[in-house]
SEDODREN-561119 format. One record per residue (C-alpha): residue number from 1; z negated, x negated, y. Coordinates in pm, 1 decimal, padded with zeros to 6 digits, always signed. Last residue first. Example, Ala and Ser with C-alpha at 12.3 -4.5 7.8 and 13.67 -1.06 7.14 Angstrom:
2
+-----+----------+----------+----------+
:   k :       c3 :       c1 :       c2 :
+-----+----------+----------+----------+
:   2 : -00714.0 : -01367.0 : -00106.0 :
:   1 : -00780.0 : -01230.0 : -00450.0 :
+-----+----------+----------+----------+
//
This chain:
288
+-----+----------+----------+----------+
:   k :       c3 :       c1 :       c2 :
+-----+----------+----------+----------+
: 288 : -03899.0 : +12679.0 : -01589.0 :
: 287 : -03936.2 : +13044.9 : -01499.7 :
: 286 : -03774.2 : +13186.9 : -01813.4 :
: 285 : -03986.0 : +12958.7 : -02030.5 :
: 284 : -04304.6 : +13137.8 : -01910.2 :
: 283 : -04627.6 : +12945.0 : -01941.0 :
: 282 : -04911.3 : +13176.4 : -02051.0 :
: 281 : -05235.6 : +13131.1 : -01859.3 :
: 280 : -05062.3 : +13067.4 : -01529.6 :
: 279 : -05198.2 : +12753.2 : -01367.6 :
: 278 : -05557.0 : +12716.8 : -01247.6 :
: 277 : -05585.1 : +12651.9 : -00871.4 :
: 276 : -05481.9 : +12305.9 : -00753.9 :
: 275 : -05750.0 : +12038.4 : -00706.3 :
: 274 : -05732.8 : +11861.6 : -00370.6 :
: 273 : -05931.2 : +12153.0 : -00223.1 :
: 272 : -05834.5 : +12246.9 : +00132.2 :
: 271 : -05680.8 : +12576.1 : +00023.5 :
: 270 : -05432.3 : +12759.4 : +00245.9 :
: 269 : -05095.7 : +12663.0 : +00099.2 :
: 268 : -05243.6 : +12618.9 : -00249.2 :
: 267 : -05360.8 : +12981.5 : -00250.4 :
: 266 : -05022.4 : +13104.8 : -00127.8 :
: 265 : -04852.1 : +12906.8 : -00404.0 :
: 264 : -05082.5 : +13065.3 : -00663.2 :
: 263 : -05010.0 : +13413.4 : -00526.2 :
: 262 : -04635.2 : +13346.8 : -00544.1 :
: 261 : -04669.7 : +13230.4 : -00904.7 :
: 260 : -04879.5 : +13531.2 : -01005.1 :
: 259 : -04642.7 : +13780.0 : -00839.6 :
: 258 : -04332.7 : +13612.8 : -00991.4 :
: 257 : -04445.2 : +13594.0 : -01353.4 :
: 256 : -04318.6 : +13934.0 : -01469.8 :
: 255 : -04016.6 : +13916.8 : -01237.8 :
: 254 : -03866.4 : +13610.1 : -01402.2 :
: 253 : -03762.2 : +13335.6 : -01166.3 :
: 252 : -03471.5 : +13249.4 : -00936.6 :
: 251 : -03566.3 : +13222.7 : -00567.3 :
: 250 : -03448.6 : +13511.8 : -00349.7 :
: 249 : -03786.4 : +13685.9 : -00353.9 :
: 248 : -03931.3 : +13391.4 : -00162.0 :
: 247 : -03732.4 : +13496.8 : +00142.9 :
: 246 : -03989.3 : +13313.2 : +00358.2 :
: 245 : -04246.7 : +13146.4 : +00135.6 :
: 244 : -04220.2 : +12790.1 : +00267.1 :
: 243 : -04441.1 : +12566.2 : +00058.2 :
: 242 : -04723.0 : +12374.4 : +00221.8 :
: 241 : -04832.6 : +12013.1 : +00259.9 :
: 240 : -05109.4 : +11934.1 : +00508.5 :
: 239 : -05091.9 : +11561.7 : +00574.3 :
: 238 : -05303.2 : +11248.1 : +00522.2 :
: 237 : -05459.9 : +11381.9 : +00201.3 :
: 236 : -05164.0 : +11376.1 : -00037.0 :
: 235 : -05313.7 : +11451.0 : -00379.2 :
: 234 : -05201.7 : +11811.4 : -00371.9 :
: 233 : -04836.5 : +11706.1 : -00353.7 :
: 232 : -04766.5 : +11754.2 : -00724.9 :
: 231 : -04889.2 : +12114.3 : -00698.3 :
: 230 : -04638.5 : +12182.7 : -00421.2 :
: 229 : -04354.5 : +12051.0 : -00635.2 :
: 228 : -04477.8 : +12255.2 : -00933.7 :
: 227 : -04485.3 : +12583.8 : -00741.3 :
: 226 : -04143.9 : +12518.1 : -00589.6 :
: 225 : -04004.8 : +12428.4 : -00931.9 :
: 224 : -04147.7 : +12751.0 : -01078.2 :
: 223 : -03978.7 : +12954.6 : -00805.4 :
: 222 : -03648.3 : +12800.8 : -00901.2 :
: 221 : -03414.6 : +12566.0 : -00716.7 :
: 220 : -03048.1 : +12662.9 : -00677.5 :
: 219 : -02822.9 : +12402.5 : -00843.5 :
: 218 : -02584.1 : +12219.5 : -00612.4 :
: 217 : -02319.4 : +11955.1 : -00681.2 :
: 216 : -02167.0 : +12129.3 : -00984.3 :
: 215 : -01837.3 : +12196.8 : -00807.9 :
: 214 : -01901.7 : +12572.9 : -00811.8 :
: 213 : -02248.5 : +12503.4 : -00671.1 :
: 212 : -02093.6 : +12299.7 : -00391.7 :
: 211 : -01867.6 : +12590.7 : -00297.7 :
: 210 : -02161.8 : +12830.9 : -00312.9 :
: 209 : -02359.8 : +12595.4 : -00091.6 :
: 208 : -02075.0 : +12593.1 : +00159.3 :
: 207 : -02060.7 : +12971.7 : +00174.6 :
: 206 : -02383.7 : +13016.7 : +00371.6 :
: 205 : -02560.1 : +13232.8 : +00113.0 :
: 204 : -02758.9 : +12993.4 : -00098.9 :
: 203 : -03124.8 : +12910.7 : -00058.4 :
: 202 : -03265.0 : +12559.3 : -00050.2 :
: 201 : -03638.0 : +12563.7 : -00117.0 :
: 200 : -03833.4 : +12452.4 : +00191.1 :
: 199 : -04132.4 : +12222.6 : +00146.3 :
: 198 : -04323.8 : +12214.3 : +00475.1 :
: 197 : -04500.5 : +11896.8 : +00584.3 :
: 196 : -04774.9 : +11900.2 : +00848.3 :
: 195 : -04951.2 : +11601.4 : +01000.4 :
: 194 : -04644.1 : +11381.6 : +00968.9 :
: 193 : -04727.2 : +11022.0 : +01051.6 :
: 192 : -04475.1 : +10808.2 : +00869.3 :
: 191 : -04667.4 : +10794.6 : +00540.3 :
: 190 : -04678.9 : +11174.8 : +00535.0 :
: 189 : -04300.7 : +11195.1 : +00570.0 :
: 188 : -04246.9 : +10941.2 : +00291.6 :
: 187 : -04488.6 : +11124.4 : +00061.0 :
: 186 : -04302.9 : +11450.0 : +00125.4 :
: 185 : -03975.6 : +11273.1 : +00042.9 :
: 184 : -04116.4 : +11140.1 : -00283.9 :
: 183 : -04241.3 : +11487.7 : -00374.4 :
: 182 : -03900.4 : +11640.4 : -00306.9 :
: 181 : -03729.0 : +11363.2 : -00498.6 :
: 180 : -03945.6 : +11430.7 : -00805.6 :
: 179 : -03901.9 : +11807.8 : -00784.7 :
: 178 : -03522.3 : +11787.3 : -00773.4 :
: 177 : -03477.5 : +11521.1 : -01042.4 :
: 176 : -03369.3 : +11753.8 : -01326.2 :
: 175 : -03154.3 : +11946.4 : -01080.0 :
: 174 : -02961.3 : +11633.1 : -00983.1 :
: 173 : -02975.5 : +11585.3 : -00602.8 :
: 172 : -02624.8 : +11636.0 : -00460.6 :
: 171 : -02729.0 : +11947.9 : -00268.5 :
: 170 : -03099.8 : +11962.1 : -00184.5 :
: 169 : -03305.5 : +12147.9 : -00444.9 :
: 168 : -03638.2 : +12135.7 : -00264.6 :
: 167 : -03590.2 : +12038.4 : +00097.3 :
: 166 : -03842.0 : +11869.9 : +00325.8 :
: 165 : -03924.2 : +11987.1 : +00679.4 :
: 164 : -04151.1 : +11761.9 : +00882.4 :
: 163 : -04416.9 : +11839.0 : +01143.6 :
: 162 : -04509.6 : +11569.5 : +01394.4 :
: 161 : -04777.3 : +11591.5 : +01663.6 :
: 160 : -04729.8 : +11429.0 : +02003.7 :
: 159 : -04967.5 : +11149.8 : +02102.9 :
: 158 : -04700.8 : +10947.8 : +02286.7 :
: 157 : -04694.0 : +10656.4 : +02042.2 :
: 156 : -04705.6 : +10898.4 : +01749.3 :
: 155 : -04400.2 : +11086.1 : +01878.5 :
: 154 : -04206.7 : +10763.0 : +01928.0 :
: 153 : -04302.4 : +10636.0 : +01582.2 :
: 152 : -04176.1 : +10954.6 : +01419.4 :
: 151 : -03849.2 : +10932.4 : +01612.6 :
: 150 : -03809.7 : +10565.6 : +01517.8 :
: 149 : -03867.0 : +10638.8 : +01149.4 :
: 148 : -03624.4 : +10932.6 : +01152.8 :
: 147 : -03355.2 : +10711.8 : +01301.9 :
: 146 : -03438.2 : +10438.3 : +01051.2 :
: 145 : -03394.2 : +10689.4 : +00772.5 :
: 144 : -03039.9 : +10771.0 : +00882.6 :
: 143 : -02966.4 : +11125.1 : +00990.8 :
: 142 : -02610.4 : +11247.8 : +01029.0 :
: 141 : -02705.7 : +11583.4 : +00875.1 :
: 140 : -02369.3 : +11617.0 : +00700.6 :
: 139 : -02567.8 : +11664.2 : +00378.4 :
: 138 : -02372.8 : +11397.8 : +00186.5 :
: 137 : -02549.9 : +11080.7 : +00304.9 :
: 136 : -02893.1 : +11225.9 : +00234.3 :
: 135 : -02776.3 : +11334.9 : -00110.2 :
: 134 : -02671.5 : +10986.1 : -00216.4 :
: 133 : -02980.8 : +10805.4 : -00087.5 :
: 132 : -03239.6 : +11064.9 : -00199.3 :
: 131 : -03467.9 : +11053.7 : +00105.7 :
: 130 : -03450.9 : +11429.7 : +00145.7 :
: 129 : -03469.8 : +11701.2 : +00415.0 :
: 128 : -03609.1 : +11494.2 : +00705.4 :
: 127 : -03593.0 : +11804.1 : +00924.0 :
: 126 : -03801.9 : +11747.9 : +01233.5 :
: 125 : -04070.5 : +11977.2 : +01375.4 :
: 124 : -04217.9 : +11868.5 : +01707.1 :
: 123 : -04577.9 : +11954.0 : +01788.8 :
: 122 : -04699.4 : +11984.7 : +02146.9 :
: 121 : -05064.1 : +12024.3 : +02237.1 :
: 120 : -05203.4 : +12273.9 : +02486.6 :
: 119 : -05155.0 : +12338.4 : +02860.7 :
: 118 : -04788.6 : +12250.6 : +02829.3 :
: 117 : -04578.5 : +12100.1 : +03106.2 :
: 116 : -04673.9 : +11742.5 : +03014.8 :
: 115 : -04541.8 : +11794.6 : +02662.4 :
: 114 : -04205.2 : +11894.2 : +02806.7 :
: 113 : -04161.0 : +11565.1 : +02986.3 :
: 112 : -04276.4 : +11376.5 : +02677.5 :
: 111 : -04007.9 : +11542.9 : +02467.0 :
: 110 : -03746.3 : +11470.3 : +02733.4 :
: 109 : -03837.6 : +11100.9 : +02705.9 :
: 108 : -03693.8 : +11075.6 : +02353.2 :
: 107 : -03634.7 : +11267.7 : +02031.4 :
: 106 : -03279.7 : +11402.7 : +02020.8 :
: 105 : -03163.0 : +11195.5 : +01723.1 :
: 104 : -03456.7 : +11322.7 : +01516.7 :
: 103 : -03307.7 : +11671.6 : +01519.3 :
: 102 : -03538.2 : +11915.8 : +01690.9 :
: 101 : -03778.9 : +12202.7 : +01632.1 :
: 100 : -04055.5 : +12334.4 : +01855.0 :
:  99 : -04425.5 : +12386.1 : +01785.6 :
:  98 : -04670.9 : +12486.9 : +02058.0 :
:  97 : -05043.1 : +12431.4 : +02013.6 :
:  96 : -05354.5 : +12582.4 : +02172.1 :
:  95 : -05167.7 : +12897.3 : +02273.5 :
:  94 : -05246.1 : +13101.8 : +02585.7 :
:  93 : -05019.3 : +12879.8 : +02803.4 :
:  92 : -04701.8 : +12944.5 : +02605.6 :
:  91 : -04558.8 : +13176.3 : +02872.9 :
:  90 : -04606.7 : +12901.5 : +03130.9 :
:  89 : -04438.4 : +12646.4 : +02904.5 :
:  88 : -04138.2 : +12876.7 : +02865.6 :
:  87 : -04128.8 : +12920.9 : +03244.2 :
:  86 : -04140.0 : +12546.3 : +03305.6 :
:  85 : -03870.4 : +12478.5 : +03041.7 :
:  84 : -03611.8 : +12728.4 : +03163.3 :
:  83 : -03450.8 : +12494.6 : +03421.1 :
:  82 : -03380.1 : +12244.8 : +03142.5 :
:  81 : -03152.2 : +12489.5 : +02965.3 :
:  80 : -03237.4 : +12514.8 : +02592.9 :
:  79 : -02932.9 : +12512.1 : +02363.1 :
:  78 : -02691.4 : +12313.3 : +02578.6 :
:  77 : -02988.5 : +12106.3 : +02693.5 :
:  76 : -03049.5 : +11990.1 : +02337.2 :
:  75 : -03422.9 : +11920.8 : +02335.7 :
:  74 : -03512.6 : +12241.0 : +02150.9 :
:  73 : -03255.5 : +12170.6 : +01881.7 :
:  72 : -03079.7 : +12456.0 : +01702.5 :
:  71 : -03185.6 : +12772.7 : +01521.2 :
:  70 : -03412.5 : +12848.9 : +01821.1 :
:  69 : -03754.9 : +12818.6 : +01663.3 :
:  68 : -04049.5 : +12848.9 : +01899.9 :
:  67 : -04371.4 : +12826.2 : +01698.7 :
:  66 : -04682.9 : +12937.3 : +01884.5 :
:  65 : -05022.4 : +12834.3 : +01750.3 :
:  64 : -05366.7 : +12989.1 : +01792.6 :
:  63 : -05255.0 : +13350.6 : +01766.9 :
:  62 : -05306.9 : +13695.9 : +01918.1 :
:  61 : -05487.6 : +13560.4 : +02222.3 :
:  60 : -05362.8 : +13856.6 : +02428.7 :
:  59 : -05232.4 : +14157.0 : +02239.1 :
:  58 : -04867.6 : +14165.2 : +02135.1 :
:  57 : -04563.9 : +14364.5 : +02252.3 :
:  56 : -04539.4 : +14181.5 : +02583.9 :
:  55 : -04534.6 : +13852.1 : +02394.8 :
:  54 : -04207.0 : +13938.0 : +02224.5 :
:  53 : -04030.2 : +14059.0 : +02537.5 :
:  52 : -04148.4 : +13757.8 : +02737.6 :
:  51 : -04016.4 : +13523.5 : +02469.2 :
:  50 : -03672.0 : +13682.6 : +02484.7 :
:  49 : -03671.1 : +13666.7 : +02865.2 :
:  48 : -03778.6 : +13303.7 : +02860.5 :
:  47 : -03487.9 : +13225.9 : +02624.2 :
:  46 : -03219.5 : +13407.0 : +02825.3 :
:  45 : -03310.4 : +13265.3 : +03167.2 :
:  44 : -03023.7 : +13017.0 : +03180.0 :
:  43 : -02746.0 : +13122.2 : +02945.4 :
:  42 : -02744.6 : +12938.5 : +02609.6 :
:  41 : -02421.9 : +12741.7 : +02580.4 :
:  40 : -02117.5 : +12881.4 : +02398.1 :
:  39 : -02086.0 : +13124.2 : +02110.3 :
:  38 : -02423.6 : +13261.3 : +02006.3 :
:  37 : -02671.7 : +13177.0 : +01731.3 :
:  36 : -02825.8 : +13366.8 : +01439.5 :
:  35 : -02550.2 : +13304.5 : +01184.2 :
:  34 : -02562.4 : +12934.7 : +01273.3 :
:  33 : -02895.8 : +12930.1 : +01090.9 :
:  32 : -02720.9 : +12907.2 : +00754.4 :
:  31 : -02800.4 : +12545.8 : +00675.1 :
:  30 : -02750.1 : +12359.8 : +00346.0 :
:  29 : -02430.0 : +12175.2 : +00441.1 :
:  28 : -02565.4 : +12057.8 : +00775.0 :
:  27 : -02333.2 : +12128.7 : +01066.7 :
:  26 : -02505.4 : +11936.8 : +01346.7 :
:  25 : -02406.7 : +12065.1 : +01692.6 :
:  24 : -02665.9 : +12347.0 : +01665.2 :
:  23 : -02540.7 : +12681.9 : +01793.7 :
:  22 : -02643.2 : +12805.0 : +02136.7 :
:  21 : -02916.1 : +13062.7 : +02178.3 :
:  20 : -03124.2 : +13323.9 : +01998.9 :
:  19 : -03499.4 : +13267.9 : +01986.2 :
:  18 : -03701.9 : +13319.4 : +01669.5 :
:  17 : -04071.0 : +13351.6 : +01754.6 :
:  16 : -04333.1 : +13234.4 : +01506.7 :
:  15 : -04693.8 : +13335.6 : +01577.0 :
:  14 : -04951.1 : +13134.9 : +01386.3 :
:  13 : -05315.9 : +13215.3 : +01318.5 :
:  12 : -05523.1 : +12916.7 : +01220.3 :
:  11 : -05699.0 : +12811.5 : +00901.5 :
:  10 : -05925.7 : +12512.1 : +00946.5 :
:   9 : -05909.2 : +12195.9 : +00737.3 :
:   8 : -05858.5 : +11945.4 : +01016.8 :
:   7 : -05495.0 : +11892.9 : +00918.9 :
:   6 : -05445.5 : +12266.0 : +00985.1 :
:   5 : -05398.0 : +12541.6 : +00728.5 :
:   4 : -05162.9 : +12822.4 : +00824.4 :
:   3 : -05193.4 : +13199.0 : +00860.9 :
:   2 : -04887.9 : +13400.1 : +00948.8 :
:   1 : -04750.8 : +13634.7 : +01212.7 :
+-----+----------+----------+----------+
//
């Protein structure tokens, strides 16, 4: 359960449910979500059963938005059986908005079909990651910018909301340029219709990132960089830009400054003011 600012300026309650199913066919170098998937296709009925179990433990009207993240692509029928869609939509009926995740390559008529099943609005989250030309080609994401552009345009044409994930510290982006390319990618997402943009710091642990780090192609981003990247996006008014705080304790940074930096990021995540909150009174070189 989280709170999240909406494009309209309100703060809504969000329930995120992690569903276990088939592994994503895209093997992105920065991703570790395959650890939470199964071998083979998702069995029919498995996802609705998981969602039923979660919702049964919660009071009615517990949240405004439901995020269904399945560590793959919601519109990949190997991951989400088509026969399960009506039941999933039925379970989502109490929520004003439902967010699902998908690779841009899988955006098409199936998205519209699912939107018609829902009683509320549909939002699709797409990982743009970075527009750095070298890094984007090396992530094994198999996502060209024109593919993202067409997916964003398709969603806008059919009145379906767009959320975009942007990486901080993407492999093959020089560390000194990490914040700049993150901000530029956020601006690109906002310019192409994203109502929500989440900055996600790349976190090691999947093996491939450690290999790239050994080769000098990946430098883990710091907590201070995440704070600064979010601050640099405060002037973007067409989209809500937030920083992902999951596993925030894993980001490098000195422990004396960590609580204040995390609190400042949380304030920026929820505040509608274009002006960021005051920075730390004493800049800490260890966090830079």
